[in-house]
C-alpha distance (Angstrom), angle and dihedral (degrees) to the residues before:
residue distance angle dihedral
M1 . . .
K2 3.78 . .
I3 3.82 118.3 .
E4 3.82 114.7 -149.6
K5 3.78 122.1 -147.7
T6 3.88 116.6 -113.8
K7 3.77 119.7 -147.7
A8 3.86 118.4 -137.3
F9 3.83 143.2 155.1
T10 3.69 117.0 -78.3
I11 3.78 118.7 -128.2
I12 3.80 90.0 -106.2
E13 3.81 92.7 53.5
L14 3.78 90.6 47.9
M15 3.80 92.2 51.5
V16 3.80 91.4 48.2
S17 3.81 92.0 51.1
I18 3.82 91.6 48.1
F19 3.81 90.3 49.6
I20 3.82 91.7 50.7
T21 3.82 91.4 47.9
I22 3.80 92.5 50.2
T23 3.82 90.7 47.9
V24 3.81 92.2 52.0
I25 3.82 92.6 47.0
A26 3.81 91.0 48.2
S27 3.81 90.5 50.4
F28 3.80 91.9 51.2
Y29 3.80 90.5 46.8
K30 3.82 91.2 52.6
L31 3.79 89.7 49.1
Y32 3.81 91.0 48.3
E33 3.81 91.7 48.3
A34 3.81 91.5 49.3
S35 3.81 89.8 49.2
L36 3.80 90.5 52.1
K37 3.81 91.4 52.0
T38 3.79 91.5 48.3
E39 3.79 92.0 47.5
R40 3.81 91.2 48.3
T41 3.80 92.4 50.5
A42 3.81 92.5 45.8
S43 3.80 92.1 47.7
I44 3.80 92.7 51.9
R45 3.81 92.6 47.0
V46 3.82 92.1 48.9
S47 3.81 90.0 51.1
V48 3.82 91.2 49.9
N49 3.81 92.1 48.5
L50 3.81 94.0 47.8
L51 3.81 92.1 50.3
G52 3.79 93.2 45.3
E53 3.81 94.9 48.2
Q54 3.79 91.6 47.6
I55 3.81 92.5 52.8
L56 3.82 91.5 42.6
D57 3.81 94.7 52.8
T58 3.80 94.4 43.1
I59 3.80 93.7 54.7
A60 3.81 93.4 41.3
D61 3.82 92.6 50.2
S62 3.80 91.8 56.1
M63 3.83 93.9 45.8
R64 3.79 97.3 43.4
L65 3.82 91.4 69.6
I66 3.81 98.1 47.3
G67 3.79 108.2 141.2
L68 3.80 96.6 10.5
N69 3.81 94.9 120.2
G70 3.80 97.1 20.3
E71 3.76 125.7 119.5
V72 3.80 119.1 -109.4
G73 3.81 87.1 -123.9
D74 3.78 89.8 64.1
L75 3.79 88.5 75.9
Q76 3.78 94.5 53.1
T77 3.77 98.9 56.8
T78 3.80 123.7 94.7
D79 3.78 91.2 -167.2
P80 3.84 105.9 116.3
A81 3.82 89.3 -154.3
F82 3.80 92.3 61.8
G83 3.78 137.3 43.5
I84 3.78 135.9 55.5
L85 3.81 95.1 -64.9
R86 3.79 109.1 46.9
G87 3.78 133.9 -158.0
T88 3.79 124.8 -11.7
P89 3.80 109.6 -46.0
A90 3.78 118.8 -135.0
G91 3.77 111.6 -160.0
G92 3.77 122.8 -169.0
T93 3.78 137.7 -131.5
G94 3.76 96.1 -154.4
K95 3.78 109.5 -74.5
S96 3.81 99.9 40.6
H97 3.79 132.2 91.2
V98 3.82 117.8 -92.3
S99 3.81 130.0 -150.6
F100 3.81 125.2 173.0
T101 3.82 127.4 159.2
Y102 3.79 124.9 -174.2
I103 3.80 145.4 154.4
S104 3.79 118.2 -107.8
P105 3.81 138.5 146.7
Y106 3.78 115.5 -86.6
G107 3.79 110.1 -80.4
S108 3.80 105.2 -48.4
P109 3.83 109.5 -54.3
I110 3.79 90.8 155.5
T111 3.76 112.1 151.9
K112 3.82 140.8 129.8
L113 3.78 142.6 -123.7
Q114 3.78 112.5 -80.9
E115 3.79 89.4 -151.8
A116 3.81 138.8 -1.6
A117 3.80 115.3 -64.1
D118 3.79 118.6 -100.8
G119 3.80 129.7 -138.8
T120 3.78 139.8 34.1
F121 3.79 119.1 -56.5
P122 3.01 127.6 -72.9
V123 3.83 91.3 23.5
C124 3.80 100.7 61.4
T125 3.78 129.4 161.8
F126 3.80 115.3 -142.9
K127 3.79 127.3 -162.6
I128 3.80 102.2 -155.5
F129 3.78 119.5 -156.7
N130 3.81 117.6 -122.2
S131 3.80 112.6 17.0
A132 3.81 90.7 -147.8
A133 3.82 88.5 70.9
F134 3.79 91.9 62.0
H135 3.80 110.4 86.5
K136 3.79 120.3 -157.3
N137 3.82 91.8 -127.9
I138 3.80 93.4 61.7
T139 3.80 108.7 109.4
K140 3.79 98.4 171.7
L141 3.79 137.4 21.9
Y142 3.78 133.0 -131.7
I143 3.80 109.5 -145.9
H144 3.80 115.8 -166.1
N145 3.79 123.3 -156.6
Q146 3.80 136.4 150.3
Q147 3.82 92.1 -79.9
G148 3.80 94.6 55.2
V149 3.79 139.7 -93.1
Y150 3.80 121.3 -29.8
V151 3.80 116.6 -159.9
T152 3.78 120.9 -159.2
K153 3.79 112.5 -134.0
K154 3.77 92.4 -160.3
I155 3.79 134.1 2.7
G156 3.75 131.6 -164.6
A157 3.77 125.0 -120.2
P158 3.83 109.7 -67.5
S159 3.79 118.0 -119.3
P160 3.81 125.0 -158.8
S161 3.78 121.5 -120.2
G162 3.79 109.8 -176.1
N163 3.81 105.8 -65.3
N164 3.81 91.5 -14.7
I165 3.80 137.9 77.3
I166 3.81 124.9 -133.4
V167 3.81 115.7 -150.0
T168 3.81 129.6 174.6
S169 3.80 121.6 -152.8
E170 3.79 114.1 -139.8
N171 3.82 92.6 -166.0
F172 3.82 143.8 -27.0
F173 3.78 135.4 -124.2
N174 3.80 111.5 -100.9
P175 3.83 135.3 -179.7
T176 3.83 94.8 -116.1
E177 3.79 95.6 59.8
D178 3.79 103.2 23.2
G179 3.80 107.0 35.3
D180 3.78 133.4 -112.3
K181 3.79 93.1 -55.0
W182 3.82 89.7 80.4
N183 3.80 97.1 41.5
W184 3.80 94.7 130.6
M185 3.81 100.1 111.7
N186 3.77 141.1 57.5
A187 3.80 110.1 -128.8
D188 3.81 91.2 -162.8
E189 3.80 94.6 64.1
D190 3.78 123.4 110.9
K191 3.81 110.1 -65.2
N192 3.79 93.1 -140.1
C193 3.82 106.1 114.9
A194 3.81 92.5 -156.1
K195 3.81 91.4 58.6
R196 3.78 93.7 47.6
F197 3.78 95.7 44.0
P198 3.83 113.1 30.4
A199 3.80 124.6 179.8
G200 3.80 112.1 -68.2
T201 3.81 94.9 33.0
L202 3.82 110.1 153.0
V203 3.82 116.5 -111.2
S204 3.80 125.9 -169.9
G205 3.78 136.6 173.2
E206 3.78 125.0 -104.3
D207 3.79 123.9 -76.9
F208 3.79 122.2 -90.7
F209 3.77 133.7 -169.6
Y210 3.81 109.5 -116.4
S211 3.78 127.6 -162.7
L212 3.81 121.4 -166.7
T213 3.80 116.0 -170.3
Y214 3.78 134.3 171.2
T215 3.79 120.9 -170.9
Y216 3.79 110.6 -165.3
P217 2.96 121.6 -90.1
N218 3.79 108.4 -8.9
T219 3.81 115.8 33.0
L220 3.81 137.6 58.2
T221 3.81 120.3 171.7
L222 3.79 137.3 172.3
T223 3.80 115.5 -172.0
Y224 3.80 136.7 167.6
K225 3.80 139.4 -155.2
V226 3.78 130.7 -166.2
L227 3.80 119.8 -109.3
D228 3.79 124.8 -125.2
A229 3.82 124.7 -139.1
S230 3.82 90.3 -82.6
G231 3.81 93.2 53.9
N232 3.81 94.9 -106.5
P233 3.82 121.2 136.2
T234 3.76 112.4 -111.6
G235 3.78 141.8 167.8
A236 3.78 129.9 24.8
E237 3.78 123.4 -7.7
N238 3.79 108.6 -120.6
P239 3.81 119.9 -155.2
V240 3.80 120.7 -130.9
I241 3.82 96.1 167.0
D242 3.78 119.9 18.7
F243 3.80 107.2 172.0
E244 3.79 121.9 165.3
Y245 3.78 128.4 166.0
D246 3.81 114.1 -132.4
S247 3.81 108.1 -145.2
D248 3.81 90.5 -169.5
K249 3.79 89.8 64.3
D250 3.79 99.9 33.0
S251 3.79 92.8 143.3
E252 3.80 91.1 59.9
T253 3.80 104.6 35.7
F254 3.79 141.3 65.7
Q255 3.77 128.7 -114.4
I256 3.82 135.2 -159.6
P257 3.82 100.7 -150.7
F258 3.80 95.1 165.5
F259 3.83 129.7 43.5
V260 3.82 127.8 169.1
L261 3.82 125.8 -166.7
E262 3.81 122.5 176.4
F263 3.81 138.1 164.0
L264 3.80 127.2 -140.3
K265 3.79 109.1 -130.0
E266 3.79 117.4 -162.9
S267 3.80 120.8 -156.9
I268 3.81 122.8 -172.5
D269 3.81 121.3 -169.7
G270 3.79 109.4 174.4
D271 3.78 106.3 -58.5
A272 3.80 92.9 -16.9
E273 3.77 116.8 98.1
S274 3.79 127.6 -176.0
R275 3.78 133.4 178.9
T276 3.78 125.1 -161.7
W277 3.79 132.9 179.0
V278 3.81 109.6 -128.7
T279 3.79 133.8 177.7
T280 3.81 95.6 -140.8
F281 3.79 140.7 10.8
S282 3.79 138.5 -167.5
T283 3.80 126.3 -112.3
D284 3.81 88.2 -105.2
D285 3.81 89.6 58.4
R286 3.80 98.8 47.0
N287 3.81 91.4 97.9
D288 3.81 88.8 60.7
I289 3.82 96.2 58.6
I290 3.81 110.4 104.4
A291 3.81 103.7 161.9
V292 3.79 144.3 19.3
R293 3.76 126.1 -150.0
F294 3.77 128.2 -171.0
G295 3.76 136.6 172.1
F296 3.76 139.8 170.5
V297 3.78 146.1 179.8
V298 3.79 120.8 -116.9
L299 3.79 112.2 -154.7
S300 3.78 126.9 -165.3
R301 3.80 110.7 -158.2
K302 3.76 91.9 -166.6
D303 3.82 109.2 117.4
R304 3.78 113.5 -111.2
V305 3.82 91.7 -153.2
T306 3.77 133.4 36.0
V307 3.79 123.9 -93.7
K308 3.79 93.1 -102.0
D309 3.81 90.4 55.8
S310 3.80 97.4 40.8
S311 3.80 93.0 89.5
V312 3.80 88.1 67.3
T313 3.83 91.0 66.0
T314 3.81 98.3 51.1
D315 3.79 93.9 87.2
M316 3.81 94.7 49.0
P317 3.83 116.2 115.0
K318 3.81 118.9 -100.9
N319 3.79 115.4 -103.3
K320 3.80 125.6 -134.6
Y321 3.79 121.7 -147.6
C322 3.81 114.2 -160.9
V323 3.80 115.4 -170.1
F324 3.83 94.8 -158.3
N325 3.79 125.7 26.6
D326 3.81 94.1 -140.4
N327 3.81 91.2 65.2
T328 3.78 109.7 47.0
N329 3.80 92.3 156.5
N330 3.78 91.8 69.0
C331 3.80 105.8 60.4
Y332 3.76 139.6 133.3
E333 3.80 115.6 -109.4
L334 3.79 117.3 -149.0
T335 3.80 104.6 -142.4
N336 3.79 96.3 -177.4
P337 3.82 110.4 53.5
N338 3.79 89.3 -168.6
Y339 3.82 88.2 73.1
T340 3.81 125.0 78.8
A341 3.82 122.6 -123.7
S342 3.80 135.0 174.6
V343 3.81 133.9 -175.9
F344 3.81 123.8 -131.0
H345 3.79 126.1 -175.5
R346 3.80 140.8 164.0
V347 3.80 137.5 -176.5
V348 3.81 114.7 -149.1
Y349 3.80 117.6 -165.5
L350 3.79 111.2 -153.5
A351 3.79 96.3 -136.0
N352 3.81 93.4 164.4
F353 3.79 91.1 49.1
R354 3.80 90.3 48.9
L355 3.82 90.3 51.3
L356 3.79 91.3 53.6
K357 3.79 89.9 47.5
D358 3.80 91.0 54.1
Q359 3.81 90.1 49.6
V360 3.79 91.1 53.3
K361 3.82 90.4 54.4
K362 3.81 93.3 53.8
């Protein structure tokens, strides 16, 4: 019987192949682990940015319309319980409590008439551009034209028409029936609704009483109340922002450890003009406020790396987060570089408030 030779791997070849296989697997594992760390860091940063932008836009939207529907007389009062800017504001420099109350239209339902109004005043039918601008909580409309601001006393149920909303006013506030507070219209004008309210006429929602508060270092809230006929806040307090840091779950939640709120005060003495950012102002100075700026730091306390890798970050330098570049002495210092922080800031010029101020001076 003839025995044939069988070819096979030698022990050395087998060991070499095993070594190469292990090396390749280890390389892929390192790449996979690095990808996981990158994805974890990116996910945390995206979450921080989304939260920060949402809070930023919500506050800015409510402030941007301050004074839009307000009476000119609101600027002339020194009564802290009345007017567009209410109470005694308490701005913040980062780690202090903040309190600011003001009158502004609900959210930002600013839109315009798609076409000229139809009907005979005061029963006018309005085709309002962009149905998304019409909020279900709006019970009356402020309609702005060259003669002033018209306020509907009662409106019928809105009906959609494509991308628009059709609303009919049953009547309007007027000085004869409702007192001087509503003296924004001339009842003797032409009764033709189309002449009073042409296409493109600005429409906004009713005024609300807003309250912005920040309690260091855990809570940020923005709430609103409706206003009665005398301009006083009444009814339930509705939350717009209700942010609270949960210290019991600090590894899973976000925190706002730094919040700045300042007001731009304008002073004019002859030809000399000066502007200063202040954290509070008196009732006598409210007419001189032309802008508001605010900024904050959103901190994610979720570790960007695992526990076994956290020791690598302990020697990293501490990072400073300055909300505004003109004040680098007042910044938030991130003590744990394993956390993720981002800065958000916005300057809101009160153009409507400035317009009313200029009207008062005439």
